Biotite code that builds the C-alpha atoms (Angstrom):
import biotite.structure as struc

atoms = struc.array([
    struc.Atom([62.169, 114.700, 91.330], chain_id="A", res_id=1, res_name="UNK", atom_name="CA", element="C"),
    struc.Atom([63.304, 111.719, 88.742], chain_id="A", res_id=2, res_name="UNK", atom_name="CA", element="C"),
    struc.Atom([65.926, 114.515, 88.390], chain_id="A", res_id=3, res_name="UNK", atom_name="CA", element="C"),
    struc.Atom([67.629, 114.069, 91.368], chain_id="A", res_id=4, res_name="UNK", atom_name="CA", element="C"),
    struc.Atom([67.579, 110.600, 91.447], chain_id="A", res_id=5, res_name="UNK", atom_name="CA", element="C"),
    struc.Atom([69.397, 111.035, 88.094], chain_id="A", res_id=6, res_name="UNK", atom_name="CA", element="C"),
    struc.Atom([71.870, 112.898, 90.323], chain_id="A", res_id=7, res_name="UNK", atom_name="CA", element="C"),
    struc.Atom([71.650, 110.410, 92.914], chain_id="A", res_id=8, res_name="UNK", atom_name="CA", element="C"),
    struc.Atom([71.988, 107.641, 89.907], chain_id="A", res_id=9, res_name="UNK", atom_name="CA", element="C"),
    struc.Atom([75.488, 109.187, 88.747], chain_id="A", res_id=10, res_name="UNK", atom_name="CA", element="C"),
    struc.Atom([77.127, 110.379, 92.014], chain_id="A", res_id=11, res_name="UNK", atom_name="CA", element="C"),
    struc.Atom([77.074, 106.223, 92.763], chain_id="A", res_id=12, res_name="UNK", atom_name="CA", element="C"),
    struc.Atom([78.191, 105.117, 89.261], chain_id="A", res_id=13, res_name="UNK", atom_name="CA", element="C"),
    struc.Atom([80.859, 107.926, 90.066], chain_id="A", res_id=14, res_name="UNK", atom_name="CA", element="C"),
    struc.Atom([81.842, 107.108, 93.766], chain_id="A", res_id=15, res_name="UNK", atom_name="CA", element="C"),
    struc.Atom([81.784, 103.108, 92.667], chain_id="A", res_id=16, res_name="UNK", atom_name="CA", element="C"),
    struc.Atom([84.275, 104.125, 89.149], chain_id="A", res_id=17, res_name="UNK", atom_name="CA", element="C"),
    struc.Atom([86.874, 105.420, 91.219], chain_id="A", res_id=18, res_name="UNK", atom_name="CA", element="C"),
    struc.Atom([86.717, 102.821, 93.471], chain_id="A", res_id=19, res_name="UNK", atom_name="CA", element="C"),
    struc.Atom([87.258, 100.441, 91.330], chain_id="A", res_id=20, res_name="UNK", atom_name="CA", element="C"),
    struc.Atom([90.176, 101.964, 89.948], chain_id="A", res_id=21, res_name="UNK", atom_name="CA", element="C"),
    struc.Atom([91.821, 102.417, 93.178], chain_id="A", res_id=22, res_name="UNK", atom_name="CA", element="C"),
    struc.Atom([91.752, 98.621, 93.883], chain_id="A", res_id=23, res_name="UNK", atom_name="CA", element="C"),
    struc.Atom([92.749, 97.966, 90.316], chain_id="A", res_id=24, res_name="UNK", atom_name="CA", element="C"),
    struc.Atom([95.905, 101.071, 90.754], chain_id="A", res_id=25, res_name="UNK", atom_name="CA", element="C"),
    struc.Atom([97.109, 98.491, 94.128], chain_id="A", res_id=26, res_name="UNK", atom_name="CA", element="C"),
    struc.Atom([96.641, 95.162, 92.482], chain_id="A", res_id=27, res_name="UNK", atom_name="CA", element="C"),
    struc.Atom([98.941, 96.465, 90.049], chain_id="A", res_id=28, res_name="UNK", atom_name="CA", element="C"),
    struc.Atom([101.021, 97.580, 92.433], chain_id="A", res_id=29, res_name="UNK", atom_name="CA", element="C"),
    struc.Atom([101.242, 94.810, 94.772], chain_id="A", res_id=30, res_name="UNK", atom_name="CA", element="C"),
    struc.Atom([102.023, 92.999, 91.534], chain_id="A", res_id=31, res_name="UNK", atom_name="CA", element="C"),
    struc.Atom([104.433, 94.439, 90.775], chain_id="A", res_id=32, res_name="UNK", atom_name="CA", element="C"),
    struc.Atom([106.230, 94.517, 93.334], chain_id="A", res_id=33, res_name="UNK", atom_name="CA", element="C"),
    struc.Atom([106.331, 90.180, 93.526], chain_id="A", res_id=34, res_name="UNK", atom_name="CA", element="C"),
    struc.Atom([107.658, 90.242, 90.234], chain_id="A", res_id=35, res_name="UNK", atom_name="CA", element="C"),
    struc.Atom([110.437, 92.352, 91.852], chain_id="A", res_id=36, res_name="UNK", atom_name="CA", element="C"),
    struc.Atom([111.199, 90.249, 95.045], chain_id="A", res_id=37, res_name="UNK", atom_name="CA", element="C"),
    struc.Atom([110.887, 86.710, 92.652], chain_id="A", res_id=38, res_name="UNK", atom_name="CA", element="C"),
    struc.Atom([113.192, 89.087, 89.999], chain_id="A", res_id=39, res_name="UNK", atom_name="CA", element="C"),
    struc.Atom([116.086, 89.461, 93.283], chain_id="A", res_id=40, res_name="UNK", atom_name="CA", element="C"),
    struc.Atom([116.141, 85.978, 94.563], chain_id="A", res_id=41, res_name="UNK", atom_name="CA", element="C"),
    struc.Atom([116.260, 85.337, 91.487], chain_id="A", res_id=42, res_name="UNK", atom_name="CA", element="C"),
    struc.Atom([119.347, 86.982, 90.218], chain_id="A", res_id=43, res_name="UNK", atom_name="CA", element="C"),
    struc.Atom([121.208, 86.635, 93.821], chain_id="A", res_id=44, res_name="UNK", atom_name="CA", element="C"),
    struc.Atom([120.360, 82.536, 93.648], chain_id="A", res_id=45, res_name="UNK", atom_name="CA", element="C"),
    struc.Atom([121.790, 82.877, 89.835], chain_id="A", res_id=46, res_name="UNK", atom_name="CA", element="C"),
    struc.Atom([124.656, 84.802, 90.844], chain_id="A", res_id=47, res_name="UNK", atom_name="CA", element="C"),
    struc.Atom([125.622, 82.249, 94.148], chain_id="A", res_id=48, res_name="UNK", atom_name="CA", element="C"),
    struc.Atom([125.557, 79.063, 91.745], chain_id="A", res_id=49, res_name="UNK", atom_name="CA", element="C"),
    struc.Atom([127.871, 80.631, 89.459], chain_id="A", res_id=50, res_name="UNK", atom_name="CA", element="C"),
    struc.Atom([129.957, 82.604, 90.698], chain_id="A", res_id=51, res_name="UNK", atom_name="CA", element="C"),
    struc.Atom([133.906, 81.463, 91.101], chain_id="A", res_id=52, res_name="UNK", atom_name="CA", element="C"),
    struc.Atom([135.121, 85.025, 92.226], chain_id="A", res_id=53, res_name="UNK", atom_name="CA", element="C"),
    struc.Atom([135.461, 86.409, 95.535], chain_id="A", res_id=54, res_name="UNK", atom_name="CA", element="C"),
    struc.Atom([132.413, 86.575, 98.273], chain_id="A", res_id=55, res_name="UNK", atom_name="CA", element="C"),
    struc.Atom([132.728, 90.171, 98.610], chain_id="A", res_id=56, res_name="UNK", atom_name="CA", element="C"),
    struc.Atom([132.860, 91.064, 94.460], chain_id="A", res_id=57, res_name="UNK", atom_name="CA", element="C"),
    struc.Atom([129.707, 88.051, 94.486], chain_id="A", res_id=58, res_name="UNK", atom_name="CA", element="C"),
    struc.Atom([128.429, 90.304, 96.941], chain_id="A", res_id=59, res_name="UNK", atom_name="CA", element="C"),
    struc.Atom([128.722, 94.081, 95.557], chain_id="A", res_id=60, res_name="UNK", atom_name="CA", element="C"),
    struc.Atom([128.078, 93.234, 91.376], chain_id="A", res_id=61, res_name="UNK", atom_name="CA", element="C"),
    struc.Atom([124.658, 90.780, 93.242], chain_id="A", res_id=62, res_name="UNK", atom_name="CA", element="C"),
    struc.Atom([124.059, 94.539, 95.074], chain_id="A", res_id=63, res_name="UNK", atom_name="CA", element="C"),
    struc.Atom([124.679, 96.619, 91.852], chain_id="A", res_id=64, res_name="UNK", atom_name="CA", element="C"),
    struc.Atom([122.160, 94.121, 89.573], chain_id="A", res_id=65, res_name="UNK", atom_name="CA", element="C"),
    struc.Atom([120.042, 93.422, 92.494], chain_id="A", res_id=66, res_name="UNK", atom_name="CA", element="C"),
    struc.Atom([119.497, 97.443, 92.285], chain_id="A", res_id=67, res_name="UNK", atom_name="CA", element="C"),
    struc.Atom([118.635, 97.780, 88.796], chain_id="A", res_id=68, res_name="UNK", atom_name="CA", element="C"),
    struc.Atom([116.720, 95.408, 88.547], chain_id="A", res_id=69, res_name="UNK", atom_name="CA", element="C"),
    struc.Atom([114.320, 97.207, 91.573], chain_id="A", res_id=70, res_name="UNK", atom_name="CA", element="C"),
    struc.Atom([114.910, 100.753, 89.615], chain_id="A", res_id=71, res_name="UNK", atom_name="CA", element="C"),
    struc.Atom([113.312, 98.652, 86.311], chain_id="A", res_id=72, res_name="UNK", atom_name="CA", element="C"),
    struc.Atom([110.417, 97.300, 88.043], chain_id="A", res_id=73, res_name="UNK", atom_name="CA", element="C"),
    struc.Atom([109.612, 100.618, 89.429], chain_id="A", res_id=74, res_name="UNK", atom_name="CA", element="C"),
    struc.Atom([109.563, 101.892, 86.192], chain_id="A", res_id=75, res_name="UNK", atom_name="CA", element="C"),
    struc.Atom([107.180, 99.591, 84.774], chain_id="A", res_id=76, res_name="UNK", atom_name="CA", element="C"),
    struc.Atom([105.188, 100.177, 87.732], chain_id="A", res_id=77, res_name="UNK", atom_name="CA", element="C"),
    struc.Atom([104.397, 104.112, 87.010], chain_id="A", res_id=78, res_name="UNK", atom_name="CA", element="C"),
    struc.Atom([104.602, 103.074, 82.925], chain_id="A", res_id=79, res_name="UNK", atom_name="CA", element="C"),
    struc.Atom([101.548, 100.112, 83.981], chain_id="A", res_id=80, res_name="UNK", atom_name="CA", element="C"),
    struc.Atom([99.577, 103.498, 86.246], chain_id="A", res_id=81, res_name="UNK", atom_name="CA", element="C"),
    struc.Atom([99.504, 105.923, 83.945], chain_id="A", res_id=82, res_name="UNK", atom_name="CA", element="C"),
    struc.Atom([98.682, 103.190, 81.195], chain_id="A", res_id=83, res_name="UNK", atom_name="CA", element="C"),
    struc.Atom([95.696, 103.078, 83.394], chain_id="A", res_id=84, res_name="UNK", atom_name="CA", element="C"),
    struc.Atom([94.653, 106.716, 84.295], chain_id="A", res_id=85, res_name="UNK", atom_name="CA", element="C"),
])
């Protein structure tokens, strides 16, 4: 009887750790997306404030920089995800 109780407690502990792991990954992804959005807004606003180029050239450069920022944030999130595993 005590072996069954011990196995039940062990299963509950494993289940709790699994749930905590999944929740922490969701939090990390949410934080990463928030940082990526903030970086994109900062890049767009700084380019708009500085630019003496034509609007078309600025828009193309902003899209390129934003794509780079989003790609970098994706790599950062993947790196943090691998660290937590």
